[in-house]
C-alpha positions, 0 to 999 in steps of 0.5 A: 530531492523535493517530495514533488519531484519524487512523486513526479518520478514515481508517477512517470515510472509507474506509467511507463511500467504499466504501458510496457505491461499492457503491450506485453499483455496477452489475452489471458482471461481474468480468472480468479479462483482459489488462493491469491497472494500479492504485494505492492511497492511505491511511495506516498505521503503521510500526515497527522491530524492537525499537523502542518505538513505531509512527509513523503516516504516509501509504501508497501502492501502485502495480501494473502487470501482466497477468491470466493467468486471470480469477482471477489477476493477475501484476504488478510492485508498489511500496509505500511509507510516509513521514513527516516529523518536525520535529526541532531539527536539521532535518526528518527524513523516514523512508520504508519501501518494498518493490517486486518481483513479486506475484500477486493471487488473486481469489475467482471471481465476486467482488471479494474478493482476496488478494495476496502478493509478494516483492522488495526492501525499502528504508529511507531517512532524509533530513535537510534542514537549512539548505538542505542535504539528506543521506540514507542508504538500506538495502536488503534483502528485502521482502515484501508481503501484502494483502487487500481487496474491489473493486466494479466501477463500470464495465466496466473500472474498480473501486474498493475498500478494501484492507489491507496488511502489508509487511516489510523485512529489513534489515542495520543496522536489523534489520527494519521493517514497515508496516501500512496501509489504503487505497482502491484504484483498478484498471483492466482492459483 
């Protein structure tokens, strides 16, 4: 399947899921107090500076933190993109990830949000051939910016789409970035 086709399928599936969620959404207020945990799953494309193309792959995100105000959550966040390529020398898996401190601002009395964070950016490549695995990592600065909307389906659970951009500033590779979208799942206590 082509990357364009996969992106269209992912966008349609996310739209359908979000529409179904909005129909099921009740009038639960967007209360955010105390402990928060969430994750998202989706797809996106990654590119390396001065590279001639972008590659599609799977994306994921995990967040754990605390709502210091109803409109502000401070948390630790980890994001990742990965894809395995079947090459003549063996399977090559590329992974780009960021992790660090983030803050999410929610528009008051709404499910709309923006999120930003700073921490470490990591690029990993692994070659698996003939039962032998060899891998290499490079670490540098990592940044993340995201936005989206969540529907409160229960008093403590929300579901919604998000888009995310991550950037890794690395020495040998130069820089890499990932643009992705997914469906977020969040719990509030």
